C-alpha positions in Angstrom: 60.4 -34.0 -117.2 59.5 -33.3 -120.9 59.5 -37.0 -121.6 57.1 -37.6 -118.7 54.7 -34.9 -120.1 54.8 -36.4 -123.6 54.1 -39.9 -122.1 51.2 -38.5 -120.1 49.7 -36.9 -123.2 50.0 -40.2 -125.1 48.4 -42.2 -122.3 45.6 -39.7 -122.0 45.0 -39.7 -125.7 45.0 -43.5 -125.8 42.5 -43.6 -123.0 40.1 -41.2 -124.8 40.4 -43.1 -128.0 39.7 -46.4 -126.2 36.7 -44.9 -124.4 35.3 -43.4 -127.6 35.6 -46.7 -129.4 33.6 -48.4 -126.7 31.0 -45.6 -126.7 30.6 -45.7 -130.5 30.4 -49.5 -130.4 27.6 -49.4 -127.7 25.7 -46.7 -129.7 25.8 -48.9 -132.8 24.6 -51.9 -130.8 21.8 -50.0 -129.2 20.6 -48.8 -132.6 20.8 -52.3 -134.0 18.9 -53.6 -130.9 16.1 -51.1 -131.4 15.7 -51.6 -135.1 15.7 -55.4 -134.7 13.1 -55.2 -132.0 10.8 -53.0 -134.2 11.2 -55.5 -137.0 10.3 -58.4 -134.8 7.1 -56.7 -133.5 6.0 -55.6 -137.0 6.4 -59.0 -138.6 4.8 -60.7 -135.6 1.9 -58.3 -135.6 1.3 -58.8 -139.4 1.6 -62.6 -139.3 -0.6 -62.9 -136.3 -3.4 -61.0 -137.9 -3.0 -62.8 -141.2 -3.7 -66.1 -139.6 -7.3 -67.4 -140.2 -9.9 -66.7 -137.5 -10.6 -63.9 -135.1 -10.7 -63.7 -131.3 -14.5 -63.3 -131.1 -14.9 -66.6 -133.0 -15.0 -68.5 -129.7 -17.9 -66.3 -128.6 -19.8 -66.1 -131.8 -19.5 -69.4 -133.7 -21.5 -71.5 -131.2 -23.9 -68.8 -130.2 -27.2 -69.1 -132.1 -28.3 -65.6 -130.9 -25.3 -63.9 -132.4 -26.3 -61.5 -135.2 -24.0 -59.8 -137.7 -24.6 -56.4 -135.9 -23.5 -57.9 -132.6 -20.4 -59.4 -134.2 -19.5 -56.0 -135.7 -19.9 -54.4 -132.2 -17.5 -57.0 -130.8 -15.0 -56.3 -133.5 -15.2 -52.5 -132.8 -14.9 -53.2 -129.0 -11.6 -55.1 -129.6 -10.4 -52.5 -132.1 -10.3 -55.0 -135.0 -12.5 -52.8 -137.3 -9.6 -50.4 -138.0 -7.0 -50.9 -140.6 -4.1 -53.1 -139.7 -1.4 -50.4 -139.8 -3.6 -48.2 -137.5 -3.9 -51.1 -135.0 -0.1 -51.6 -135.0 0.6 -47.8 -134.5 -1.9 -47.7 -131.7 -0.3 -50.7 -130.1 3.2 -49.2 -130.6 2.0 -46.0 -129.0 0.9 -47.9 -125.9 4.2 -49.8 -125.8 6.1 -46.4 -125.8 4.5 -45.7 -122.4 4.9 -49.3 -121.3 1.2 -50.1 -121.8 0.7 -53.5 -123.3 -3.1 -53.2 -123.5 -5.9 -55.3 -122.1 -6.3 -59.0 -122.7 -9.1 -60.2 -125.0 -10.1 -62.9 -122.4 -13.4 -62.4 -120.5 -11.6 -61.0 -117.4 -10.1 -58.1 -119.5 -7.1 -57.8 -117.2 -4.1 -55.8 -118.2 -1.6 -57.8 -120.2 1.4 -56.8 -118.0 -0.4 -58.0 -114.9 -0.8 -61.5 -116.4 2.8 -61.6 -117.6 4.4 -60.4 -114.4 2.7 -63.1 -112.4 4.4 -65.8 -114.6 7.6 -64.2 -115.7 9.6 -65.0 -112.5 9.0 -68.7 -112.9 10.2 -68.8 -116.5 13.3 -66.7 -115.6 14.1 -68.9 -112.6 13.9 -72.1 -114.7 16.0 -70.6 -117.5 18.6 -69.2 -115.1 18.9 -72.6 -113.4 19.2 -74.3 -116.8 22.0 -71.9 -117.9 23.8 -72.5 -114.6 23.5 -76.3 -115.0 24.8 -76.0 -118.6 27.8 -74.0 -117.6 28.7 -76.3 -114.6 28.5 -79.5 -116.6 29.2 -78.6 -120.3 32.4 -76.7 -119.9 34.3 -79.2 -117.6 32.9 -82.0 -119.8 34.2 -80.4 -123.0 37.6 -79.6 -121.4 38.0 -83.2 -120.2 37.0 -84.6 -123.6 39.5 -82.3 -125.4 42.4 -83.2 -123.0 41.6 -86.9 -123.5 41.2 -86.6 -127.2 40.4 -89.9 -129.0 40.3 -91.8 -125.7 37.5 -94.1 -124.6 36.2 -91.3 -122.4 36.1 -88.9 -125.4 34.3 -91.5 -127.6 31.7 -92.4 -125.0 30.9 -88.7 -124.2 30.7 -87.9 -127.9 28.0 -90.6 -128.4 26.1 -89.6 -125.3 26.2 -86.0 -126.2 25.0 -86.5 -129.8 22.1 -88.7 -128.5 21.1 -86.0 -126.0 21.3 -83.4 -128.7 19.1 -85.3 -131.1 16.5 -86.4 -128.6 13.3 -84.3 -128.8 12.6 -82.4 -125.6 9.0 -83.5 -125.3 10.0 -87.1 -125.7 12.7 -86.8 -123.0 10.2 -85.1 -120.7 7.6 -87.9 -121.1 10.3 -90.5 -120.4 11.4 -88.7 -117.2 7.8 -88.3 -116.1 7.1 -92.0 -116.7 10.2 -93.4 -115.0 10.9 -91.0 -112.1 7.3 -89.9 -111.6 5.1 -92.9 -112.3 7.3 -96.0 -111.9 9.6 -94.9 -109.1 7.5 -92.1 -107.6 10.5 -90.1 -106.7 9.6 -86.8 -108.3 6.3 -85.0 -109.0 5.2 -84.8 -112.6 3.4 -81.4 -112.7 3.1 -78.0 -111.1 5.4 -76.0 -109.0 4.4 -77.3 -105.6 2.3 -80.0 -104.0 -1.4 -79.5 -104.0 -2.0 -81.2 -100.6 -0.4 -79.9 -97.4 1.7 -77.2 -99.0 0.3 -74.4 -96.9 1.1 -76.3 -93.7 4.8 -76.8 -94.7 7.6 -74.9 -93.1 9.9 -72.7 -95.1 12.6 -75.4 -95.7 9.9 -77.9 -96.6 8.4 -75.5 -99.1 11.8 -74.9 -100.6 12.5 -78.7 -100.9 9.1 -79.2 -102.4 9.8 -76.5 -105.0 13.2 -78.1 -105.8 11.6 -81.5 -106.3 9.1 -80.0 -108.7 11.8 -78.1 -110.7 14.3 -81.0 -111.2 12.7 -82.5 -114.3 11.8 -79.1 -116.0 15.3 -77.8 -115.5 16.9 -81.0 -116.8 14.7 -80.9 -119.9 15.3 -77.2 -120.5 19.1 -77.7 -120.2 19.5 -80.9 -122.2 20.0 -79.5 -125.7 22.1 -76.5 -124.6 24.3 -78.8 -122.4 25.0 -81.1 -125.3 25.8 -78.3 -127.8 28.0 -76.2 -125.5 30.1 -79.2 -124.4 30.8 -79.9 -128.1 31.7 -76.3 -128.8 34.0 -76.3 -125.7 35.7 -79.5 -126.9 36.3 -78.1 -130.4 37.5 -74.7 -129.1 39.9 -76.4 -126.6 41.3 -78.7 -129.2 42.1 -75.7 -131.4 43.7 -73.8 -128.6 45.8 -76.8 -127.4 47.4 -77.0 -130.8 48.7 -73.4 -130.6 52.4 -72.6 -130.2 52.1 -70.8 -126.9 50.6 -73.9 -125.3 53.7 -75.9 -126.5 55.9 -73.2 -125.1 54.2 -73.2 -121.7 54.6 -76.9 -121.5 58.3 -76.7 -122.6 58.9 -74.2 -119.8 57.8 -76.8 -117.3 54.5 -75.3 -116.1 52.1 -77.8 -114.4 49.6 -79.3 -116.8 46.6 -78.0 -114.8 48.0 -74.5 -115.0 48.5 -74.9 -118.8 45.0 -76.2 -119.3 43.0 -74.0 -117.0 44.9 -70.7 -117.0 46.3 -70.5 -120.5 44.2 -72.7 -122.7 40.7 -72.5 -121.2 40.8 -68.7 -120.9 41.3 -68.3 -124.6 39.0 -71.2 -125.5 36.1 -69.5 -123.7 36.1 -66.5 -125.9 33.9 -68.0 -128.7 31.7 -69.6 -126.1 30.6 -66.2 -124.9 28.8 -65.6 -128.2 27.5 -69.2 -128.4 26.0 -69.0 -124.9 24.2 -65.8 -125.9 22.8 -67.4 -129.0 21.5 -70.4 -127.0 19.3 -68.1 -124.8 16.5 -67.9 -127.5 16.4 -71.7 -127.6 16.0 -71.9 -123.8 13.2 -69.3 -123.8 11.5 -70.8 -126.8 11.7 -74.2 -125.2 9.8 -72.9 -122.2 6.6 -73.4 -124.3 7.3 -77.1 -124.5 8.3 -78.1 -121.0 5.9 -75.6 -119.3 3.0 -77.1 -121.2 4.1 -80.7 -120.5 4.9 -80.2 -116.8 1.9 -77.7 -116.2 4.3 -75.0 -115.1 2.5 -71.6 -114.8 5.1 -69.6 -116.7 5.3 -67.3 -119.7 5.7 -70.3 -122.1 2.4 -71.8 -121.1 0.7 -68.3 -121.1 1.9 -67.8 -124.7 0.5 -71.2 -125.7 -2.9 -70.4 -124.3 -2.9 -66.9 -125.9 -2.2 -68.5 -129.3 -5.1 -71.0 -128.9 -7.5 -68.2 -127.8 -6.2 -65.7 -130.4 -5.6 -63.2 -127.6 -3.7 -60.7 -129.7 -2.6 -58.3 -127.0 -1.5 -61.0 -124.6 0.4 -62.8 -127.4 2.1 -59.5 -128.5 3.0 -58.8 -124.8 4.6 -62.3 -124.5 6.5 -61.7 -127.8 7.7 -58.4 -126.5 9.1 -59.9 -123.2 10.7 -62.9 -125.0 12.2 -60.6 -127.7 13.6 -58.2 -125.2 15.2 -61.0 -123.2 16.5 -62.7 -126.3 18.0 -59.5 -127.8 19.5 -58.4 -124.5 21.1 -61.9 -124.1 22.6 -61.7 -127.6 23.8 -58.1 -127.2 25.4 -58.8 -123.8 27.2 -61.7 -125.4 28.5 -59.4 -128.2 29.5 -56.7 -125.7 31.4 -59.2 -123.6 33.2 -60.6 -126.6 34.1 -57.1 -127.8 35.5 -56.2 -124.4 37.6 -59.3 -124.5 38.8 -58.8 -128.1 39.4 -55.1 -129.1 39.4 -56.1 -132.8 35.6 -56.6 -132.6 34.8 -53.1 -131.4 37.3 -51.3 -133.6 36.8 -53.4 -136.7 40.5 -53.9 -137.2 41.4 -56.8 -139.4 44.5 -58.8 -138.8 46.1 -60.1 -141.9 47.3 -63.7 -141.9 
């Protein structure tokens, strides 16, 4: 009975210690997330305003009736007559209450209203791209590692490096030219057909959306697919050389069980972090493929805001992209820490 009480106390104490380590780890990550986000917004705000030109240039440069007094009134209307640090603090004050301000465009619409109209499209394409990367890259990397130095491994290595080196805009133009122009199989722009879309049934609209999204999703996933398959192959090769894999095979376990239960589970640990680090590339690449394929998403909105020097809209886009990027990286870190206790406790294992 006494031994049972001692064991219960030890178990309870271990549980508290485990939970506290996770709690402290999460607090540290949240603090890092907040400070990094503030740093991103501060640097972006300063660099954006240091760039030559102002938003009212599009209205004043080619207007012969524009006087210096009218120009000053425009600057005061946009709040650009105040010191830069005052402008940043005012913007940060609005951000604290989830107010991203008003766009400098003639419609003067709230920035969040413009972003929320386009954010679902960008998220959908990136989620589909990540799913495609996982479905293809992981099995491809595992197969290449199992067939190390075979013809299959050599062919996939060449193809993967070519796909990784090919510029996304060049691949997009080739796909548009071949599948859209020569063969006429897929549409080359937009999210849905311009003619007859309103008369389509629900399934026909879904099919039309799928046909329009095939090429953007492929272009978005190409670089990540190539990189993740190589990381999977390298990680699998390292795991397959471990002693416990040799022991599992010596015990007579089926090869599929050795590969997918013992080797792959351990090989996927580094890929959690790598996948999180690939999210910024996917979101940043949205600017390229959304502009090429005329997709009304956040990437295209960011490009137009840069060209128009629409500071509030540009900062709003940077906030959304930064939050999604940081959350992706932090979720990857948390997932890795939950899988490996040494990460959250900081314990070092000596060789």
